[in-house]
Each structure stands twice: as C-alpha cells, then as structure tokens.
N, C-alpha and C positions, 0 to 999 in steps of 0.2 A: 833748421827744422820745416816740417811741413805747415804751410799755412794756407787758410781758408779765410777767405775776405768775402762777406756778402754786401750788397747794395742795392738800392733801389725802393727800400721799405718808405712809408710815407703814410698820411692820413688821406682815406678817400671815401666817396660816398656810397652806402648800400646800392648795389645793381652794377656798379664801375669796374674796373678793372686795375690791373698792375701787375707788373713785372718787376721780379727781383731776380738777382744773378751772385753766382759766387766763383770769385776765381781763385785755383789753386796755385800754388807756387812750390819752390824748393822740393818737387816730386822727382825721385830719382829711379822707383820702381813701379811697376805697373798698376794703373788704377782698374780695378774691378768694377764698381758701380759709385756715383754718387746720387746725393739726394736730399733732401728736407725733412727736419723735424720742426714741429711747435709747439710752445708753451704758454698758455693764457696765466695769469696770475691768479695764485690757489690753486693753480690744476696740474696734473703731471703732464709731462712733456710725451706728446703723442707722435709718432710716425705719419708725414703726410704723401712722400711719393718718394720713388726710388728709381732711377736708371739705368741700366747695363752700359759700361763704356765702348766696349768692343761693337755689340751688336746694337744700343741704341733701344733695347726694349725696358718701356715704361711699367709702372706699377703705381698704384694710387690706392689712397685709404676711400673708403666707402663715402666719408663724408665730403669729399672733394671730388669724386669722381664725376666725369662729365663736365666740369667748371675748371678744372685746372689740368695745366699742360708742362710737362716737364722735357726739356731739349738740353743737347749739349753740344759744344763744340770742341772737339777731340785734339785738335790742334792748338787752340787757345788754352786748353783746361778751363775750360769755363762750362757753367752749366746753368741753366735759365729754369725759370717757374713761371708760366705765364698764368695769372689767376683772373678768371674772367667772373662775371656774376656774385662778387664778395658780398657777405654779409656779416653782420655785427660779430657772429659766433666765430670769424675767421680773425678776429683780432686778437695777433699773439706775436710774440717773437718769434721770427723764422730762423733756424739753424739749418746751416749748410754741414752736409757729411759727405764723408769719403771711405770708402772702402780699399787698402792698398794691400797687394801681394809682396810679402816681406818672406825674406828665406826662412823665418820661423814660422809664418802664419799669416793669416789676413789680420790688420790693425785696422781701428777705426779711429778717425780723426774728426772733429767737429770745429765749426768758426766760431765767432763770438756772438752770431745773430745779428738781425735787422729787424725792428720794429712796424709792422704792420697794422694801424689803427683803421676800422670800419665803422663809420657813422652812420644812425639810422635814418 
C-alpha cells in the first residue's frame, strides 16, 4: 500500500526554524501533488501548503505565506516543508498528503503526522 512517512518534527523556540519532510513509497501511479495539513488540539484540521509534482508550483495558506517554503525531490519522492519564524500558533501535528492519479480518478493519501511544538 501507499506509505507516507513524516520526520523532522520537534520542539523549537518562537522565532526559530524547523524543516520537516515526508517520504513516499510503494507508489506505482503518477503523483499529481503533495502537501501538508496541520491540526492543533481541539481545532479543525487545516491546509498548510501544496506543491505540484511535475512543475513544482507551490501554494500556501495565508497564515504561513512568507514564512514557510514547500519543496520536493521527484527522484526520491520526498517533500519538505521549511518553516521559518515559527510562532506558538504553529504548534500542531503536521500531516503529509499526496494526490495520486489512479485509473478511476484522483485519490488522496495521508501520513500519520509529526508533532511540531513552538514555545513562547
């Protein structure tokens, strides 16, 4: 089955940076895009960023625009989220996502998440 594994989460002080990554495996169909969602305790899961796989075109939520940068390595099937100027409100579990082009349509896949905690 398709597997998405996040890594790089941890505890940082406000104003510092962190880079998280997601490695995809067991994928035999084209990847359309990969990205990130996050969820803080007691809150709805929200979209953070997406990158198209072929063209590398990024999109960002307004809350992280200018601070976060999403990139990908197509040959390694790895995506990265560089998070700068982190703030306590960025504290959440960050989930890796992938949109795959199957014969019957586009399917979305999710990783298990990695915890990012930003202290004041």
